[in-house]
A tleap script that builds the chain and sets N, CA, C and O, in Angstrom:
source leaprc.protein.ff14SB
mol = sequence {
  NMET SER ASP SER GLN GLN THR THR PHE ASP
  ASP PHE LEU LYS VAL ASP ILE ARG VAL GLY
  LYS ILE ILE GLN VAL ASP GLU PHE PRO GLU
  ALA ARG LYS PRO ALA TRP LYS LEU LEU ILE
  ASP PHE GLY ASP LYS ILE GLY VAL LYS LYS
  SER SER ALA GLN ILE VAL ALA ASN TYR SER
  ALA ALA GLU LEU VAL GLY LYS GLN VAL MET
  ALA VAL VAL ASN PHE PRO PRO ARG GLN ILE
  GLY PRO PHE MET SER GLU VAL LEU THR LEU
  GLY PHE GLU ASP ALA ASP GLY ASN VAL THR
  LEU ALA SER VAL ASP LYS GLU VAL PRO ILE
  GLY GLY ARG LEU CHIE
}
set mol.1.N position { 19.465 -16.604 -9.740 }
set mol.1.CA position { 18.427 -16.117 -9.925 }
set mol.1.C position { 17.996 -16.668 -8.358 }
set mol.1.O position { 18.783 -17.458 -7.836 }
set mol.2.N position { 16.862 -16.305 -7.653 }
set mol.2.CA position { 16.381 -16.868 -6.605 }
set mol.2.C position { 15.372 -17.687 -6.595 }
set mol.2.O position { 14.765 -18.027 -7.610 }
set mol.3.N position { 15.145 -18.022 -5.569 }
set mol.3.CA position { 13.973 -19.363 -5.029 }
set mol.3.C position { 12.848 -19.134 -5.889 }
set mol.3.O position { 12.031 -20.019 -6.143 }
set mol.4.N position { 12.767 -17.620 -6.478 }
set mol.4.CA position { 11.306 -17.083 -6.981 }
set mol.4.C position { 11.487 -17.446 -8.203 }
set mol.4.O position { 12.582 -17.420 -8.765 }
set mol.5.N position { 10.062 -17.943 -8.887 }
set mol.5.CA position { 9.380 -19.002 -9.616 }
set mol.5.C position { 9.717 -17.751 -11.000 }
set mol.5.O position { 9.408 -16.724 -10.395 }
set mol.6.N position { 10.049 -17.386 -12.099 }
set mol.6.CA position { 10.262 -16.415 -12.941 }
set mol.6.C position { 9.100 -16.057 -13.457 }
set mol.6.O position { 8.463 -17.037 -13.073 }
set mol.7.N position { 8.050 -15.184 -14.233 }
set mol.7.CA position { 6.959 -14.269 -14.943 }
set mol.7.C position { 6.415 -14.519 -16.505 }
set mol.7.O position { 6.506 -15.639 -17.007 }
set mol.8.N position { 6.142 -13.981 -16.851 }
set mol.8.CA position { 6.620 -13.712 -18.074 }
set mol.8.C position { 5.594 -11.949 -18.040 }
set mol.8.O position { 4.631 -11.610 -17.352 }
set mol.9.N position { 6.673 -10.931 -19.509 }
set mol.9.CA position { 6.467 -9.427 -18.689 }
set mol.9.C position { 4.807 -9.824 -18.999 }
set mol.9.O position { 4.508 -10.678 -18.165 }
set mol.10.N position { 4.101 -9.645 -19.526 }
set mol.10.CA position { 2.233 -9.920 -19.968 }
set mol.10.C position { 2.052 -10.618 -18.374 }
set mol.10.O position { 2.460 -9.661 -17.717 }
set mol.11.N position { 1.780 -11.433 -17.587 }
set mol.11.CA position { 1.807 -11.624 -15.889 }
set mol.11.C position { 1.769 -9.914 -15.236 }
set mol.11.O position { 0.957 -9.175 -14.679 }
set mol.12.N position { 3.427 -9.861 -15.789 }
set mol.12.CA position { 3.576 -8.351 -15.310 }
set mol.12.C position { 2.308 -7.473 -15.291 }
set mol.12.O position { 1.466 -7.279 -14.414 }
set mol.13.N position { 2.474 -6.925 -16.770 }
set mol.13.CA position { 1.222 -5.725 -16.682 }
set mol.13.C position { -0.067 -6.382 -16.731 }
set mol.13.O position { -0.748 -6.151 -17.730 }
set mol.14.N position { -0.690 -7.420 -15.541 }
set mol.14.CA position { -1.203 -8.116 -15.093 }
set mol.14.C position { -2.053 -6.764 -13.982 }
set mol.14.O position { -3.180 -6.268 -13.954 }
set mol.15.N position { -0.334 -6.521 -12.910 }
set mol.15.CA position { -0.488 -6.598 -11.811 }
set mol.15.C position { -1.065 -4.659 -11.379 }
set mol.15.O position { -0.015 -4.033 -11.235 }
set mol.16.N position { -2.108 -3.842 -11.199 }
set mol.16.CA position { -1.908 -2.648 -11.793 }
set mol.16.C position { -0.925 -1.894 -10.763 }
set mol.16.O position { -1.553 -1.242 -9.929 }
set mol.17.N position { 0.203 -1.847 -10.658 }
set mol.17.CA position { 1.044 -0.626 -9.128 }
set mol.17.C position { 0.585 0.790 -9.799 }
set mol.17.O position { 0.791 1.297 -10.902 }
set mol.18.N position { -0.473 1.393 -8.079 }
set mol.18.CA position { 0.019 2.653 -8.786 }
set mol.18.C position { 0.488 3.896 -7.068 }
set mol.18.O position { 0.317 3.748 -5.858 }
set mol.19.N position { 1.072 4.950 -7.893 }
set mol.19.CA position { 1.549 5.509 -6.762 }
set mol.19.C position { -0.254 6.276 -6.392 }
set mol.19.O position { -1.161 6.258 -7.225 }
set mol.20.N position { -0.392 6.942 -4.834 }
set mol.20.CA position { -1.273 7.284 -4.058 }
set mol.20.C position { -0.855 8.840 -2.830 }
set mol.20.O position { 0.241 9.391 -2.931 }
set mol.21.N position { -1.422 9.100 -2.266 }
set mol.21.CA position { -1.180 9.595 -1.527 }
set mol.21.C position { -2.080 9.549 -0.051 }
set mol.21.O position { -2.854 10.395 0.396 }
set mol.22.N position { -1.831 8.754 0.292 }
set mol.22.CA position { -2.369 8.616 2.410 }
set mol.22.C position { -2.607 10.521 2.992 }
set mol.22.O position { -1.938 11.533 3.200 }
set mol.23.N position { -4.173 9.977 3.034 }
set mol.23.CA position { -4.757 10.718 3.024 }
set mol.23.C position { -5.382 10.876 4.716 }
set mol.23.O position { -5.396 11.974 5.272 }
set mol.24.N position { -5.659 10.160 5.097 }
set mol.24.CA position { -6.356 9.564 6.336 }
set mol.24.C position { -5.624 7.914 7.081 }
set mol.24.O position { -5.380 6.776 6.681 }
set mol.25.N position { -5.516 8.672 8.299 }
set mol.25.CA position { -4.328 7.314 8.729 }
set mol.25.C position { -5.612 7.236 10.107 }
set mol.25.O position { -6.263 8.126 10.655 }
set mol.26.N position { -5.566 5.765 10.295 }
set mol.26.CA position { -6.975 5.961 11.761 }
set mol.26.C position { -5.740 4.218 12.357 }
set mol.26.O position { -4.847 3.529 11.863 }
set mol.27.N position { -6.833 4.333 14.136 }
set mol.27.CA position { -5.721 3.030 14.420 }
set mol.27.C position { -7.339 2.223 14.353 }
set mol.27.O position { -8.502 2.464 14.027 }
set mol.28.N position { -6.310 0.901 15.015 }
set mol.28.CA position { -7.530 -0.083 13.870 }
set mol.28.C position { -7.199 -1.107 15.239 }
set mol.28.O position { -6.462 -1.991 14.803 }
set mol.29.N position { -7.331 -1.227 16.011 }
set mol.29.CA position { -7.355 -1.633 17.138 }
set mol.29.C position { -7.757 -3.226 17.356 }
set mol.29.O position { -7.268 -3.878 18.278 }
set mol.30.N position { -8.916 -3.910 16.188 }
set mol.30.CA position { -9.491 -5.393 16.231 }
set mol.30.C position { -8.506 -6.349 14.612 }
set mol.30.O position { -8.836 -7.321 13.933 }
set mol.31.N position { -7.044 -5.267 14.570 }
set mol.31.CA position { -6.390 -6.294 13.755 }
set mol.31.C position { -5.201 -6.926 14.375 }
set mol.31.O position { -4.481 -6.352 15.192 }
set mol.32.N position { -4.976 -8.510 13.814 }
set mol.32.CA position { -4.377 -9.408 15.371 }
set mol.32.C position { -2.785 -8.546 15.224 }
set mol.32.O position { -2.140 -8.213 16.218 }
set mol.33.N position { -2.469 -8.361 14.229 }
set mol.33.CA position { -0.108 -7.564 14.016 }
set mol.33.C position { -0.993 -6.046 14.236 }
set mol.33.O position { -2.158 -5.651 14.290 }
set mol.34.N position { 0.151 -5.614 14.304 }
set mol.34.CA position { -0.577 -3.566 14.864 }
set mol.34.C position { -0.515 -3.467 13.626 }
set mol.34.O position { 0.371 -3.963 12.930 }
set mol.35.N position { -1.625 -2.697 13.169 }
set mol.35.CA position { -1.825 -2.080 11.737 }
set mol.35.C position { -2.056 -1.116 12.009 }
set mol.35.O position { -2.227 -1.091 13.228 }
set mol.36.N position { -2.259 0.341 11.333 }
set mol.36.CA position { -3.247 1.416 10.220 }
set mol.36.C position { -4.137 1.157 9.228 }
set mol.36.O position { -4.102 0.475 8.204 }
set mol.37.N position { -4.902 1.817 9.731 }
set mol.37.CA position { -6.228 1.721 8.754 }
set mol.37.C position { -6.176 3.425 8.019 }
set mol.37.O position { -6.515 4.546 8.395 }
set mol.38.N position { -5.480 2.769 6.655 }
set mol.38.CA position { -5.167 3.959 6.195 }
set mol.38.C position { -6.302 4.473 5.336 }
set mol.38.O position { -7.386 4.136 5.814 }
set mol.39.N position { -6.403 5.166 4.245 }
set mol.39.CA position { -7.308 6.253 3.173 }
set mol.39.C position { -6.275 7.040 2.353 }
set mol.39.O position { -5.502 7.889 2.797 }
set mol.40.N position { -6.434 6.461 0.615 }
set mol.40.CA position { -5.349 6.665 0.040 }
set mol.40.C position { -5.855 7.315 -1.192 }
set mol.40.O position { -6.765 6.697 -1.745 }
set mol.41.N position { -5.459 8.459 -1.767 }
set mol.41.CA position { -6.274 9.299 -2.826 }
set mol.41.C position { -5.411 8.425 -3.853 }
set mol.41.O position { -4.241 8.248 -3.513 }
set mol.42.N position { -5.894 7.753 -5.270 }
set mol.42.CA position { -4.987 8.071 -5.632 }
set mol.42.C position { -5.582 8.601 -7.563 }
set mol.42.O position { -5.633 7.993 -8.633 }
set mol.43.N position { -5.849 9.728 -7.203 }
set mol.43.CA position { -6.726 10.423 -8.087 }
set mol.43.C position { -8.486 10.304 -8.942 }
set mol.43.O position { -9.243 9.503 -8.394 }
set mol.44.N position { -9.027 11.025 -10.131 }
set mol.44.CA position { -10.222 11.331 -10.602 }
set mol.44.C position { -9.961 9.541 -10.612 }
set mol.44.O position { -10.509 8.802 -9.794 }
set mol.45.N position { -9.053 9.066 -11.669 }
set mol.45.CA position { -9.883 7.777 -12.120 }
set mol.45.C position { -9.657 6.360 -11.224 }
set mol.45.O position { -9.710 5.405 -12.000 }
set mol.46.N position { -9.480 6.036 -10.175 }
set mol.46.CA position { -9.737 5.545 -9.141 }
set mol.46.C position { -10.352 6.098 -7.993 }
set mol.46.O position { -11.387 5.988 -7.337 }
set mol.47.N position { -9.765 6.454 -8.007 }
set mol.47.CA position { -10.295 7.768 -6.335 }
set mol.47.C position { -9.822 7.013 -4.838 }
set mol.47.O position { -8.663 6.597 -4.861 }
set mol.48.N position { -10.525 6.804 -3.639 }
set mol.48.CA position { -10.306 6.988 -2.910 }
set mol.48.C position { -10.212 5.883 -2.545 }
set mol.48.O position { -11.151 5.240 -3.014 }
set mol.49.N position { -8.849 4.599 -1.258 }
set mol.49.CA position { -9.548 3.488 -1.514 }
set mol.49.C position { -8.738 3.616 0.225 }
set mol.49.O position { -8.076 4.493 0.780 }
set mol.50.N position { -9.089 2.637 0.511 }
set mol.50.CA position { -9.111 1.700 2.627 }
set mol.50.C position { -7.725 0.497 2.300 }
set mol.50.O position { -7.727 -0.637 1.820 }
set mol.51.N position { -6.877 1.189 2.704 }
set mol.51.CA position { -5.786 -0.603 2.895 }
set mol.51.C position { -5.814 -0.737 4.103 }
set mol.51.O position { -6.577 0.062 4.647 }
set mol.52.N position { -4.943 -1.887 5.223 }
set mol.52.CA position { -4.568 -1.683 5.978 }
set mol.52.C position { -2.995 -2.297 5.842 }
set mol.52.O position { -2.370 -3.049 5.094 }
set mol.53.N position { -2.711 -1.272 7.372 }
set mol.53.CA position { -0.782 -1.599 6.551 }
set mol.53.C position { -0.173 -1.936 7.990 }
set mol.53.O position { -0.755 -1.281 8.855 }
set mol.54.N position { 0.820 -2.760 8.494 }
set mol.54.CA position { 0.903 -3.351 9.648 }
set mol.54.C position { 2.463 -2.553 9.408 }
set mol.54.O position { 3.271 -3.433 9.110 }
set mol.55.N position { 2.903 -1.651 9.431 }
set mol.55.CA position { 3.525 -0.315 9.007 }
set mol.55.C position { 3.451 -0.028 11.039 }
set mol.55.O position { 3.060 -1.150 11.362 }
set mol.56.N position { 3.569 0.605 12.116 }
set mol.56.CA position { 2.447 0.538 13.005 }
set mol.56.C position { 4.536 0.396 13.744 }
set mol.56.O position { 4.760 -0.002 14.887 }
set mol.57.N position { 5.207 0.642 13.169 }
set mol.57.CA position { 6.967 -0.043 14.143 }
set mol.57.C position { 7.764 1.428 13.011 }
set mol.57.O position { 8.640 2.281 13.153 }
set mol.58.N position { 7.234 1.190 12.420 }
set mol.58.CA position { 8.352 2.062 11.562 }
set mol.58.C position { 6.969 3.583 11.249 }
set mol.58.O position { 7.508 4.675 11.429 }
set mol.59.N position { 6.244 3.636 11.060 }
set mol.59.CA position { 5.778 5.187 10.707 }
set mol.59.C position { 4.840 5.055 11.562 }
set mol.59.O position { 4.087 4.095 11.727 }
set mol.60.N position { 4.939 6.882 12.577 }
set mol.60.CA position { 3.687 7.554 12.751 }
set mol.60.C position { 2.695 7.590 11.957 }
set mol.60.O position { 2.758 7.399 10.743 }
set mol.61.N position { 0.888 8.046 13.135 }
set mol.61.CA position { -0.039 8.188 11.758 }
set mol.61.C position { 0.000 9.837 11.073 }
set mol.61.O position { -0.588 10.289 10.090 }
set mol.62.N position { 1.212 10.666 12.313 }
set mol.62.CA position { 1.132 12.347 11.786 }
set mol.62.C position { 2.512 11.867 10.015 }
set mol.62.O position { 2.217 12.189 8.864 }
set mol.63.N position { 3.697 11.185 10.358 }
set mol.63.CA position { 4.733 11.180 9.258 }
set mol.63.C position { 3.814 10.779 7.950 }
set mol.63.O position { 4.001 11.232 6.820 }
set mol.64.N position { 2.884 9.930 8.286 }
set mol.64.CA position { 2.338 8.801 7.287 }
set mol.64.C position { 0.839 9.727 6.134 }
set mol.64.O position { 0.315 9.263 5.120 }
set mol.65.N position { 0.551 11.057 6.808 }
set mol.65.CA position { -0.216 11.959 6.173 }
set mol.65.C position { 0.834 13.193 4.698 }
set mol.65.O position { 1.718 14.048 4.765 }
set mol.66.N position { 0.269 12.749 3.923 }
set mol.66.CA position { 0.902 12.986 3.132 }
set mol.66.C position { 1.701 12.740 1.671 }
set mol.66.O position { 1.911 13.222 0.559 }
set mol.67.N position { 2.061 11.253 2.839 }
set mol.67.CA position { 3.005 10.209 2.256 }
set mol.67.C position { 2.924 9.590 0.809 }
set mol.67.O position { 2.390 8.481 0.789 }
set mol.68.N position { 3.321 10.054 -0.330 }
set mol.68.CA position { 3.230 9.197 -1.006 }
set mol.68.C position { 3.742 6.836 -1.691 }
set mol.68.O position { 4.577 6.127 -2.252 }
set mol.69.N position { 2.970 6.840 -1.287 }
set mol.69.CA position { 2.767 5.162 -1.435 }
set mol.69.C position { 2.819 4.392 -3.114 }
set mol.69.O position { 2.661 4.979 -4.184 }
set mol.70.N position { 2.999 3.414 -2.968 }
set mol.70.CA position { 2.536 2.291 -4.136 }
set mol.70.C position { 1.634 1.234 -3.585 }
set mol.70.O position { 1.802 0.528 -2.590 }
set mol.71.N position { 1.027 1.256 -4.107 }
set mol.71.CA position { 0.010 0.020 -3.972 }
set mol.71.C position { -0.768 -1.132 -5.117 }
set mol.71.O position { -1.372 -0.296 -5.789 }
set mol.72.N position { -1.012 -2.036 -5.545 }
set mol.72.CA position { -1.366 -2.784 -5.842 }
set mol.72.C position { -3.276 -2.533 -6.306 }
set mol.72.O position { -3.951 -2.976 -5.377 }
set mol.73.N position { -4.010 -2.065 -7.249 }
set mol.73.CA position { -4.842 -1.668 -6.613 }
set mol.73.C position { -6.619 -2.827 -7.950 }
set mol.73.O position { -7.837 -2.931 -8.090 }
set mol.74.N position { -5.474 -3.234 -8.389 }
set mol.74.CA position { -6.661 -3.972 -9.036 }
set mol.74.C position { -6.847 -5.621 -8.609 }
set mol.74.O position { -7.064 -6.625 -9.287 }
set mol.75.N position { -6.643 -5.383 -7.071 }
set mol.75.CA position { -6.756 -7.038 -6.309 }
set mol.75.C position { -8.188 -7.071 -6.015 }
set mol.75.O position { -8.965 -6.117 -6.021 }
set mol.76.N position { -8.376 -8.020 -5.817 }
set mol.76.CA position { -9.883 -7.477 -4.824 }
set mol.76.C position { -10.234 -7.473 -3.183 }
set mol.76.O position { -9.461 -7.914 -2.333 }
set mol.77.N position { -11.942 -6.714 -2.820 }
set mol.77.CA position { -11.200 -6.160 -2.181 }
set mol.77.C position { -11.150 -7.313 -0.613 }
set mol.77.O position { -12.091 -8.102 -0.541 }
set mol.78.N position { -10.393 -7.348 0.208 }
set mol.78.CA position { -10.033 -8.459 1.502 }
set mol.78.C position { -10.388 -7.474 2.258 }
set mol.78.O position { -10.107 -6.279 2.349 }
set mol.79.N position { -11.665 -8.872 3.251 }
set mol.79.CA position { -12.015 -8.085 4.143 }
set mol.79.C position { -11.148 -8.484 5.997 }
set mol.79.O position { -11.340 -9.502 6.661 }
set mol.80.N position { -10.726 -7.926 6.170 }
set mol.80.CA position { -9.454 -8.240 7.354 }
set mol.80.C position { -10.070 -7.629 8.711 }
set mol.80.O position { -9.911 -6.502 9.179 }
set mol.81.N position { -10.855 -8.761 9.222 }
set mol.81.CA position { -11.168 -8.241 10.253 }
set mol.81.C position { -12.894 -7.685 10.003 }
set mol.81.O position { -13.710 -8.135 9.198 }
set mol.82.N position { -13.037 -6.750 10.842 }
set mol.82.CA position { -13.868 -5.569 10.328 }
set mol.82.C position { -14.297 -5.073 9.468 }
set mol.82.O position { -15.416 -5.289 9.003 }
set mol.83.N position { -13.173 -3.993 8.918 }
set mol.83.CA position { -12.294 -3.956 7.738 }
set mol.83.C position { -12.356 -4.738 6.094 }
set mol.83.O position { -12.171 -5.883 5.683 }
set mol.84.N position { -12.749 -3.315 5.423 }
set mol.84.CA position { -12.278 -4.065 4.129 }
set mol.84.C position { -11.078 -3.464 3.362 }
set mol.84.O position { -11.237 -2.341 2.882 }
set mol.85.N position { -10.073 -3.997 3.222 }
set mol.85.CA position { -9.745 -3.466 2.895 }
set mol.85.C position { -9.918 -3.397 0.539 }
set mol.85.O position { -10.716 -3.873 -0.269 }
set mol.86.N position { -8.864 -2.675 0.457 }
set mol.86.CA position { -9.845 -2.738 -0.888 }
set mol.86.C position { -7.964 -2.384 -1.962 }
set mol.86.O position { -7.909 -2.404 -3.192 }
set mol.87.N position { -7.090 -2.190 -1.308 }
set mol.87.CA position { -5.419 -1.903 -1.878 }
set mol.87.C position { -4.894 -2.890 -0.886 }
set mol.87.O position { -5.379 -3.201 0.202 }
set mol.88.N position { -3.713 -3.362 -1.526 }
set mol.88.CA position { -2.165 -4.078 -1.669 }
set mol.88.C position { -1.419 -2.681 -1.118 }
set mol.88.O position { -1.092 -1.845 -1.960 }
set mol.89.N position { -1.192 -2.470 0.092 }
set mol.89.CA position { -0.346 -0.934 0.179 }
set mol.89.C position { 1.282 -1.743 -0.124 }
set mol.89.O position { 1.078 -2.812 0.450 }
set mol.90.N position { 2.417 -1.814 -0.560 }
set mol.90.CA position { 3.535 -2.806 -0.925 }
set mol.90.C position { 4.688 -1.904 0.363 }
set mol.90.O position { 4.692 -0.701 0.622 }
set mol.91.N position { 5.268 -2.635 0.760 }
set mol.91.CA position { 6.169 -2.532 1.801 }
set mol.91.C position { 6.924 -3.926 1.505 }
set mol.91.O position { 6.518 -4.946 0.946 }
set mol.92.N position { 8.895 -3.412 2.420 }
set mol.92.CA position { 9.948 -4.241 1.711 }
set mol.92.C position { 9.910 -4.969 4.510 }
set mol.92.O position { 9.360 -4.586 5.543 }
set mol.93.N position { 10.584 -5.702 4.203 }
set mol.93.CA position { 10.407 -5.934 5.270 }
set mol.93.C position { 12.381 -5.774 5.960 }
set mol.93.O position { 13.234 -6.649 5.811 }
set mol.94.N position { 12.586 -4.427 6.661 }
set mol.94.CA position { 14.167 -4.387 7.565 }
set mol.94.C position { 14.308 -5.620 7.857 }
set mol.94.O position { 13.742 -6.694 7.656 }
set mol.95.N position { 15.772 -4.938 8.718 }
set mol.95.CA position { 16.399 -5.885 9.047 }
set mol.95.C position { 15.979 -6.425 10.448 }
set mol.95.O position { 16.708 -7.254 10.993 }
set mol.96.N position { 14.984 -6.050 10.981 }
set mol.96.CA position { 14.038 -6.409 12.431 }
set mol.96.C position { 12.879 -7.129 11.791 }
set mol.96.O position { 12.219 -7.877 12.513 }
set mol.97.N position { 12.414 -6.934 9.977 }
set mol.97.CA position { 11.506 -7.398 10.155 }
set mol.97.C position { 9.904 -6.305 9.779 }
set mol.97.O position { 8.801 -6.225 9.238 }
set mol.98.N position { 10.768 -5.783 10.446 }
set mol.98.CA position { 9.157 -4.975 10.131 }
set mol.98.C position { 9.029 -4.259 8.778 }
set mol.98.O position { 9.895 -4.183 7.907 }
set mol.99.N position { 7.637 -3.687 8.763 }
set mol.99.CA position { 7.239 -3.419 7.051 }
set mol.99.C position { 7.723 -1.932 6.702 }
set mol.99.O position { 7.293 -0.928 7.270 }
set mol.100.N position { 8.576 -1.941 5.797 }
set mol.100.CA position { 8.815 -0.102 5.000 }
set mol.100.C position { 8.155 -0.116 4.125 }
set mol.100.O position { 8.407 -0.922 3.229 }
set mol.101.N position { 7.270 0.582 4.035 }
set mol.101.CA position { 5.957 1.461 2.434 }
set mol.101.C position { 7.109 0.997 1.957 }
set mol.101.O position { 8.121 0.779 2.623 }
set mol.102.N position { 6.912 0.782 0.354 }
set mol.102.CA position { 7.669 1.004 -1.223 }
set mol.102.C position { 7.002 2.276 -1.036 }
set mol.102.O position { 6.098 2.415 -0.212 }
set mol.103.N position { 7.700 3.813 -2.266 }
set mol.103.CA position { 7.884 4.278 -2.145 }
set mol.103.C position { 8.343 4.626 -3.507 }
set mol.103.O position { 8.889 3.902 -4.340 }
set mol.104.N position { 8.003 5.930 -3.577 }
set mol.104.CA position { 9.048 7.529 -5.071 }
set mol.104.C position { 9.996 8.320 -4.035 }
set mol.104.O position { 10.009 8.877 -2.937 }
set mol.105.N position { 10.693 8.017 -5.031 }
set mol.105.CA position { 11.773 9.073 -4.635 }
set mol.105.C position { 12.232 10.598 -4.832 }
set mol.105.O position { 13.216 11.239 -4.464 }
set mol.106.N position { 11.025 10.909 -5.610 }
set mol.106.CA position { 10.740 11.908 -5.569 }
set mol.106.C position { 8.973 12.354 -6.395 }
set mol.106.O position { 8.442 11.421 -6.997 }
set mol.107.N position { 8.262 13.626 -6.366 }
set mol.107.CA position { 6.427 13.380 -6.275 }
set mol.107.C position { 6.448 13.155 -6.900 }
set mol.107.O position { 7.504 13.065 -7.526 }
set mol.108.N position { 5.078 12.770 -7.464 }
set mol.108.CA position { 4.903 12.275 -9.199 }
set mol.108.C position { 3.666 12.551 -8.928 }
set mol.108.O position { 3.314 12.889 -7.798 }
set mol.109.N position { 2.713 12.420 -10.109 }
set mol.109.CA position { 1.490 12.720 -9.916 }
set mol.109.C position { 0.821 11.380 -9.532 }
set mol.109.O position { 1.111 10.294 -10.032 }
set mol.110.N position { -0.221 11.623 -8.467 }
set mol.110.CA position { -1.363 10.858 -7.892 }
set mol.110.C position { -1.926 9.481 -8.876 }
set mol.110.O position { -2.256 10.325 -9.708 }
set mol.111.N position { -2.270 8.354 -9.432 }
set mol.111.CA position { -2.511 7.658 -9.549 }
set mol.111.C position { -1.087 6.698 -10.596 }
set mol.111.O position { -0.796 5.503 -10.648 }
set mol.112.N position { -0.687 7.548 -11.071 }
set mol.112.CA position { 0.508 6.870 -12.277 }
set mol.112.C position { 0.828 5.996 -11.843 }
set mol.112.O position { 1.072 5.979 -10.636 }
set mol.113.N position { 1.001 4.647 -12.780 }
set mol.113.CA position { 1.375 3.498 -13.112 }
set mol.113.C position { 2.958 3.319 -12.415 }
set mol.113.O position { 3.814 4.197 -12.311 }
set mol.114.N position { 3.022 2.164 -12.064 }
set mol.114.CA position { 4.542 2.186 -12.379 }
set mol.114.C position { 4.905 0.969 -13.470 }
set mol.114.O position { 4.222 -0.055 -13.489 }
set mol.115.N position { 5.766 1.118 -14.159 }
set mol.115.CA position { 5.972 1.370 -14.949 }
set mol.115.C position { 7.395 -0.179 -15.302 }
set mol.115.O position { 7.993 -0.234 -16.376 }
savepdb mol mol.pdb
quit
């Protein structure tokens, strides 16, 4: 096992990770590190939520619209400069240290929970 701490399955179940579809991308010039402001649709139950994502090195605004992404939807909102981020969009660092989004490899219904 790596240097990460073990957790229980019950702990995992507390983290609500859902798939959503990016419906709008805006510039975020006030961010300390280059970022996009995202509007993500998680379906009727959760609705449309805002997120800030430091993914500009790997994604243009045009290629993000319509993309399905995974996000934690049950963290408290977080103020990022003048922007209130409501969900945590998930990703991994690539070899250059830039974030690549965690996403599904096939289209799935929005709002679906990660198992």
